[in-house]
C-alpha positions in Angstrom: 15.5 8.0 -91.4 16.0 11.4 -89.9 17.1 13.3 -93.0 16.4 16.8 -93.5 13.6 17.1 -96.1 10.3 15.1 -96.8 10.8 11.6 -97.9 8.4 8.8 -98.5 8.3 6.1 -95.8 9.4 3.3 -98.1 12.8 5.0 -98.7 13.9 4.8 -94.9 14.9 2.4 -92.4 13.9 0.9 -90.0 10.4 0.5 -91.7 7.0 -0.3 -90.2 7.1 -4.0 -90.2 6.4 -6.7 -87.5 9.4 -7.2 -85.2 10.3 -9.9 -82.8 9.1 -9.5 -79.2 12.5 -9.6 -78.1 14.7 -7.9 -80.8 18.2 -9.0 -81.1 21.0 -6.5 -80.1 23.5 -8.6 -82.3 23.7 -7.8 -85.9 22.4 -10.5 -88.5 24.4 -10.2 -91.6 21.7 -11.6 -93.8 18.8 -9.6 -92.4 20.2 -6.2 -91.1 21.3 -3.0 -92.6 24.4 -1.8 -90.7 28.0 -0.2 -90.8 31.1 -1.7 -89.4 33.8 0.2 -87.9 37.3 -0.7 -86.5 38.7 1.7 -83.7 41.1 2.0 -80.7 38.5 1.9 -78.0 39.3 4.9 -75.9 37.6 7.1 -73.2 38.1 10.9 -73.5 38.6 13.0 -70.3 37.9 16.7 -71.2 39.7 19.5 -69.2 40.4 23.1 -69.5 44.0 24.1 -68.5 46.6 26.9 -69.0 49.7 26.6 -71.2 51.9 26.1 -68.0 50.1 22.8 -67.4 51.2 21.5 -70.7 54.8 22.7 -70.1 54.8 20.9 -66.8 54.0 17.5 -68.3 56.1 18.1 -71.5 53.0 18.0 -73.7 53.1 19.4 -77.3 50.6 22.0 -77.8 47.9 21.1 -80.7 49.0 17.8 -81.2 48.2 14.1 -80.4 50.6 13.1 -77.8 51.3 9.4 -76.8 52.1 9.1 -73.2 52.7 6.1 -70.8 50.4 4.8 -68.3 52.2 6.4 -65.4 52.3 10.0 -67.0 48.7 9.7 -67.9 47.7 8.9 -64.4 50.1 11.9 -63.1 48.1 14.2 -65.5 44.8 12.8 -64.5 45.6 13.3 -60.9 46.9 16.8 -61.5 43.5 17.7 -63.3 41.5 16.2 -60.2 43.5 18.3 -57.9 42.9 21.4 -59.8 39.3 20.7 -60.5 39.9 21.1 -64.3 37.9 18.2 -65.6 34.6 19.0 -67.2 33.5 15.4 -68.2 34.3 11.8 -69.4 33.2 10.5 -72.8 33.4 7.4 -74.7 35.9 8.4 -77.4 37.6 7.4 -80.7 36.9 8.7 -84.0 35.2 5.7 -85.2 33.5 5.0 -81.9 31.9 8.5 -82.2 31.0 8.0 -85.7 29.2 4.5 -85.1 27.4 6.0 -82.0 26.2 8.8 -83.9 25.2 6.8 -87.1 23.1 4.4 -84.8 21.5 7.4 -83.2 20.6 9.1 -86.4 19.5 5.8 -88.1 17.9 4.3 -84.9 19.6 1.1 -86.1 22.6 -1.1 -85.6 26.2 -0.9 -86.1 29.1 -2.9 -85.4 32.3 -1.9 -83.5 35.5 -4.0 -83.9 38.1 -3.4 -81.3 39.1 -4.5 -77.7 37.2 -4.3 -74.4 38.5 -5.0 -70.9 37.4 -8.5 -69.8 36.9 -7.3 -66.2 35.1 -4.1 -66.2 35.1 -2.1 -62.9 33.0 0.8 -61.8 34.7 4.1 -62.9 37.1 2.2 -65.1 37.7 3.4 -68.7 35.8 0.5 -70.0 32.8 1.5 -67.7 32.7 5.1 -68.8 33.0 3.7 -72.6 30.0 1.4 -72.3 27.9 3.9 -70.4 28.3 6.5 -73.1 27.7 4.3 -76.2 24.4 3.7 -77.8 22.9 0.4 -77.2 22.3 0.0 -81.0 26.0 -0.3 -81.3 26.7 -4.1 -81.6 29.8 -4.9 -79.2 29.6 -8.5 -79.4 32.6 -8.8 -81.7 35.0 -6.9 -79.3 38.1 -8.7 -78.2 38.5 -9.1 -74.5 41.9 -7.9 -73.0 43.3 -8.1 -69.5 44.2 -4.6 -69.2 42.4 -1.0 -69.8 41.2 0.3 -72.9 42.8 3.5 -74.0 42.4 6.9 -72.0 42.7 10.2 -74.1 43.0 13.4 -72.2 41.7 16.5 -74.0 43.3 19.5 -72.8 41.7 22.8 -74.0 43.7 25.9 -73.5 42.2 29.5 -73.2 42.8 30.1 -76.9 40.5 27.1 -77.8 43.3 24.9 -79.1 42.9 21.3 -78.3 45.9 19.2 -77.2 45.7 15.4 -76.7 47.5 13.2 -74.2 46.7 9.5 -75.0 47.6 6.5 -72.9 47.0 3.5 -75.2 46.7 0.9 -72.6 45.6 -2.4 -74.4 43.5 -0.7 -77.2 45.9 -1.7 -79.9 46.1 -5.3 -78.9 43.2 -6.3 -81.4 44.5 -9.2 -83.5 43.3 -10.4 -86.9 41.8 -13.6 -85.7 39.0 -11.4 -84.1 38.1 -9.8 -87.3 34.6 -11.5 -88.5 34.5 -11.8 -92.3 30.8 -12.5 -92.4 30.0 -9.3 -90.5 32.1 -7.1 -92.8 30.8 -9.0 -95.9 27.1 -8.0 -95.0 28.0 -4.3 -94.0 26.7 -1.2 -96.2 30.3 0.3 -95.5 33.5 -0.4 -93.5 34.8 2.6 -91.9 38.2 3.2 -90.0 40.7 5.8 -89.3 44.2 6.5 -89.8 45.4 6.2 -86.0 46.4 2.4 -86.0 49.0 2.8 -88.6 51.3 4.9 -86.2 51.5 1.9 -83.7 54.3 0.0 -85.5 54.5 -3.8 -84.6 51.2 -3.7 -82.8 48.5 -6.2 -83.5 45.9 -3.8 -84.7 47.7 -3.0 -87.8 47.4 -6.6 -89.0 43.7 -6.6 -87.9 43.3 -3.4 -89.9 44.8 -4.8 -93.0 42.7 -8.0 -92.6 39.6 -5.8 -92.3 40.4 -3.8 -95.4 41.0 -6.9 -97.3 37.7 -8.6 -96.3 36.0 -5.3 -97.5 37.6 -5.3 -100.7 37.1 -9.0 -101.3 33.4 -8.5 -100.9 33.1 -5.1 -102.6 32.1 -3.0 -99.5 32.9 0.6 -99.5 35.9 1.6 -97.4 35.6 5.0 -95.6 38.8 6.3 -93.8 39.1 9.4 -91.6 42.6 10.8 -91.6 42.9 11.5 -87.7 45.2 14.7 -87.4 47.4 16.7 -89.5 50.6 15.6 -87.6 49.7 11.9 -88.1 49.3 12.3 -92.0 52.6 14.3 -92.3 54.6 11.6 -90.3 52.9 8.5 -92.0 52.4 10.0 -95.3 53.8 7.4 -97.5 52.2 4.4 -95.7 48.9 6.3 -95.7 49.1 6.9 -99.4 49.7 3.2 -100.0 46.7 2.2 -98.1 44.5 4.9 -99.7 45.5 3.9 -103.1 44.9 0.2 -102.3 41.8 0.0 -100.4 40.0 3.3 -99.5 37.0 4.6 -101.5 35.8 7.6 -99.3 38.1 10.0 -97.4 36.9 12.2 -94.3 39.3 14.9 -93.3 39.5 18.5 -92.2 41.4 21.3 -94.0 44.7 20.9 -92.2 44.9 16.9 -92.8 43.9 17.7 -96.5 46.9 20.1 -96.7 49.2 17.4 -95.3 47.9 14.6 -97.5 48.0 16.7 -100.8 50.0 19.7 -100.4 47.1 22.1 -100.9 46.1 24.5 -98.4 42.9 25.6 -100.3 40.2 22.9 -99.6 38.7 22.8 -103.1 42.1 22.2 -104.6 42.9 19.6 -101.8 39.7 17.9 -102.5 40.2 17.8 -106.3 43.7 16.4 -105.8 42.3 13.6 -103.4 39.7 12.5 -105.9 42.6 11.3 -107.9 43.0 8.6 -105.3 39.3 8.1 -104.0 35.8 8.2 -105.1 34.4 10.7 -102.6 35.8 13.3 -100.2 34.1 14.7 -97.1 36.2 17.9 -96.1 35.3 19.9 -93.0 36.8 23.4 -93.1 36.0 24.8 -89.7 34.3 28.2 -90.0 34.1 28.1 -93.8 31.8 25.1 -93.7 32.2 21.8 -95.3 32.8 20.2 -98.8 31.5 16.9 -100.2 33.2 16.2 -103.4 33.0 12.9 -105.8 32.0 11.6 -109.3 29.0 11.5 -111.4 28.4 10.3 -114.8 28.1 13.0 -117.4 24.8 11.4 -118.7 23.4 11.4 -115.1 24.5 14.8 -113.9 21.9 17.2 -112.3 22.4 21.0 -112.3 21.9 22.8 -109.1 19.1 25.3 -108.5 21.2 26.9 -105.7 23.5 29.9 -106.4 26.5 29.1 -108.5 29.8 29.3 -106.5 33.4 29.9 -107.8 36.6 29.9 -106.0 40.0 28.1 -107.1 37.6 26.1 -109.2 35.2 27.9 -111.2 31.4 27.0 -111.1 32.4 24.2 -109.0 29.0 23.5 -107.4 27.2 23.5 -110.8 26.2 19.7 -110.7 25.9 19.3 -106.9 22.2 18.0 -107.3 23.9 14.9 -108.8 24.1 11.7 -106.7 27.6 10.1 -106.1 29.0 7.3 -108.3 32.2 5.3 -108.0 34.5 6.4 -110.7 34.9 2.9 -112.1 31.1 2.8 -112.4 30.8 5.8 -114.8 31.2 5.8 -118.6 32.3 9.3 -118.7 33.1 10.4 -115.0 32.9 14.1 -114.2 34.1 15.5 -110.7 31.2 16.9 -108.7 31.7 19.7 -105.8 29.4 20.7 -103.2 29.8 23.2 -100.4 27.6 24.5 -97.5 28.3 27.2 -94.9 27.9 26.4 -91.2 24.3 26.0 -90.2 22.8 29.2 -89.1 26.3 30.6 -89.1 27.3 27.8 -86.4 26.6 27.9 -82.6 26.9 31.2 -80.8 29.6 30.1 -78.6 31.9 26.9 -79.5 33.7 25.6 -76.4 35.0 22.4 -78.0 35.1 21.4 -81.8 35.9 17.6 -80.7 33.6 15.3 -82.8 32.3 17.8 -85.3 34.1 15.9 -88.1 32.8 12.5 -87.0 29.2 13.7 -86.9 29.5 14.9 -90.5 30.7 11.6 -91.3 28.0 9.6 -89.6 25.5 11.5 -91.6 27.2 10.5 -94.9 27.3 6.8 -93.7 23.7 7.0 -92.9 23.0 8.2 -96.4 25.1 5.3 -97.9 23.3 2.5 -95.7 19.9 4.1 -96.8 20.8 3.6 -100.2 21.8 0.1 -99.6 18.7 -0.7 -97.6 16.5 0.9 -100.2 18.1 -1.0 -103.0 17.1 -4.3 -101.2 13.7 -3.1 -100.3 12.9 -1.6 -103.7 15.3 -3.0 -106.2 13.1 -1.8 -109.2 13.1 1.7 -108.1 14.4 4.3 -110.7 16.9 5.3 -107.8 19.0 2.3 -108.7 18.9 2.3 -112.5 22.7 3.3 -111.8 24.8 1.7 -109.0 25.1 4.9 -107.0 27.1 5.2 -104.0 24.6 7.1 -101.9 20.9 7.8 -101.6 20.9 11.5 -101.8 22.6 14.1 -103.9 25.9 15.9 -103.0 24.0 19.0 -101.9 21.5 17.0 -99.9 24.2 15.0 -98.1 26.2 18.3 -97.4 22.9 19.7 -95.7 22.7 16.7 -93.6 26.1 16.4 -92.5 26.1 20.3 -91.8 23.3 20.0 -89.5 24.6 17.0 -87.6 27.9 18.9 -87.1 26.1 21.8 -85.8 24.4 19.6 -83.1 27.7 18.2 -81.9 29.1 21.8 -81.5 26.2 23.1 -79.8 26.0 20.5 -77.2 30.0 20.6 -76.3 30.2 16.7 -76.6 31.4 14.6 -79.3 28.5 12.1 -79.3 24.8 12.9 -80.1 22.5 12.2 -77.1 19.3 12.3 -79.2 18.4 12.4 -82.9 18.0 15.8 -84.8 15.2 18.0 -84.3 12.2 18.1 -86.5 13.0 17.6 -90.4 13.4 20.7 -92.5 11.7 20.9 -95.9 13.8 20.6 -99.1 12.9 21.8 -102.6 15.3 19.4 -104.0 13.3 16.3 -102.6 10.4 17.1 -104.8 12.8 16.9 -107.7 14.2 13.6 -106.8 10.8 12.0 -105.9 9.4 12.4 -109.4 
């Protein structure tokens, strides 16, 4: 695993073992360590425009705007005419997360969604496959007659991102194409809130079916919230889903405020912990927070400087490892925070995908814990049923580093793994 810090080989995956001459790309639930994600398959077109361009096509600035196919085609033609397009990327919150996970872990993940049955050169489906890691198993995608989604990211001179989304057939995923055995064998199931806004579309039932399978087989459910606007408009429905199924929430500070009513990230995370076991909250230039639970008898004090904000000494036990609240005899809330790595990139052109990168690092740590539990079940690392392999502080460090790489490269998906691992004083503490 490409974690920061020195780690013993037996703690990672893949390990040094004999492999088949022709390794299978398809996931084997009884043998592989992997995560599963459900997403609206979509291709992102990135372009820089002025505010007048948004006004011309009646696009609301700073929000995610659903447009019909013809409007999206007109917008795209206008961008081509003006030479505004900088690139095409395979997109989708969960698609990004799975790709980054597979790059970081150098191992498999499974994508659930739709894909065009007939893929043509230059089509959205063509761009999607070209920009997705070969480690992402697409064998369980549902074929559709039309196009997958097309999301046009319009970046104005002030740095604000505005989205024009033409769904195509991306929401036609039906519940019959959700493989229970694949979800049952996963280390985690990850999805986002976007499908809930498409009322009466098949993907809503597919999402519900996936959540039910994950709950049935005790697979941790991770949900990314999408956008502030989406959370505000679908708050009650979203809260029902969170209360019933979700174990881990990933969000930024604006989405957290829309969900909890607290503008302060710490207070928002504290409130969200009443519903879930862990919260990953990215807060732009102020860094990121990872919050959750530990058992009072298993808590570990930090050797980092103690921090106070809206909560006093909030990071005191950040060297603790995350545990689901129901697994704790005496649960305590644990908070960890980290400033942007090296202050963040010198110049940020596009923040798209930074939160997805942070989430992929957390998922990598969760999968590593599951892998290590299977390979070394008698390890002292598993005397308690932990949610993740590392401490809150170490996962913060890892997530932060991945976010930096996303921001520095101006693309939502990693093209390669992280640079050389960094030493960590905490590791010698855990390896004892």
